[in-house]
N, C-alpha and C positions, 0 to 999 in steps of 0.2 A: 489199600488208598482210598478218603470216600471220594467218590465223583460227584458228593453234593454238598463241597465245604455249608457252614452253616445251619446245615438242617441237623435239628437235634435226633440223637439216635439213646432209645433205652434198651437197655437186651428184656429179650421176649425169649420165653419154653414154653415147653409140649410137653402133657404127660398124658400116662395111660388109666384108665379103669378097668380091671381083668378079671371078672369072678368066674368061683365055679360053679358047675348045679348045684350049689351045696353055699352056693352065695358067701360065700370068702371070696376075702383080695388081694389079690399076689402084692405081697410086697416089699423093695428089694431092701438089704443092707447094705449104705455106700461102704468102702473103703477112707473114704475123703473128709467125710463128717460125721456127726453124731448120730444118732439114731438110724428111723430108718427110711423110705420113701418110695414111691414106686415109680415106675418104668419109665423113662421119660429124662428129658434135660433144654440145651439151650439148640433156638433154632440158631442155622447159620448166616450171617450176616449175607450168601453169595443171592438170594432170593427162593429160600428155603419158604415152601409156608406151613403153618403150623402145626397141619396134619398131617404132610411129610414129615416133619421133624417130630414127631408121634411116631407116628412110623418106625423111622429109621430106629432113634433109640430104644424103642422097645426092638426092635432085632437083634440090635449092639446091644444093649447090656442084659437078654437072657434069651434070646433066640430066639422067640418068637414071630410071625411072623399076624399083621392086625390089617385085615380087607377091608372092615368096616366099622365104623366111629359115630358117635352123634356129639354135639360140642355140648359138654354141660356147664360147664364158663368159663367166662374170664375175668380174671383175676389180677387190679394194681395190685402193685403192691408198692409205696412209696419209699425210696429209699432211707437207708440209715445207715450209722456208723459200722455195722458187720457185715451190709449185702446194698450190690446197688439199683435194689428194686427192679421195677418193672412189669410187664405184664405175660400171666399165666393162661394158660392155655389148656385144661383139662378137658380130654374128650372119653367119656362111658363108650368102652370098644365091647362090652357086653358080656356074654357066656359064653366058655369056653367049655367042650368036654373034659371029662378029667385027662385022658388022654395026651390031652394037648402039655400038661403043663407036669408031665410026662416028659416030655424033649426042654424043658429050657434046659438054657446052657446058659451059665454066668460068665461076663465079657471080667477078666483076670483083675484089668488095669485099674478096674472102678467098683466093681461090684463082689463081698464077701462071701453072700447067702441072703435067699430069699423063702419067704415062706407064705402058704395061703392063710388069711388070719381073718377070722368073726371082724363081723365091722368093729363092735367093740375092743376088742383086742389093736385091731389093726389104728382105728381113732386113738387109741393111747403110748402105740410104739410111734406113728408120725406125730413131727412135731409145728409147733405154730401155723400160722395161714396156711399149711396144704394142712392139718388136721381139720383147719377149720373148712377149708374147700371141699372136702370128703366129707365132711359129714352136713355142709350147706349140700350135696350134689346128690351124695347116697339115697337110694328110690324115686329122683324126681326125672321126669321126663323133659321138663322144658332145658332151654339154658338159662343160663342166670349170671346179673352182672353183681362184682364182688370186689369192693377193696381190702386191702391184707386180711381177706378171707373171711371179710366180712358183708352181709345184708346192706342195700344204701337204699336206705327210704323212699320212695319212690321212681326205683331203679330197676329195683331187683321182688320187689313186690309188688302186686298188679292197684294199679289206680282206679276204682272208678269213676270214669268219665274223663279220665285222659284222654281222650279221644275230640270229646270236646270241649275241653277245658285248653285244647290247641296247648 
């Protein structure tokens, strides 16, 4: 039950970038949709934070425990007939030792396969906004704002004199 009737609600989810020492990205093959994805999923409406959702979903989907991360981007997806839209948080959780990926245990109800992919291969296998989100954030150390996986001029890119311009 909505405790705040009349206050708009938009879906939100959180995902994780998990890298191996060779710079490969962990990607998952869900059984409920086409293509590949990253560990992550919907933020629970009970007050779960994006970071907690990222950690929970990563543990549930592939059995890996994430204890550190950096917010890499916030991506606003406008609603479409094929999806509700919403806000996506993506955390770069850093590089994990090879042995970590030997401990992957997939959530059978949702995930059918996983792989460590070179960034170029991962970008071919990921779809639409997620592909753009990963492409825009890989190798960066700052947090960026995107819309539909694309930079927004004046928000994502540095603006000279923005402080002075007010």
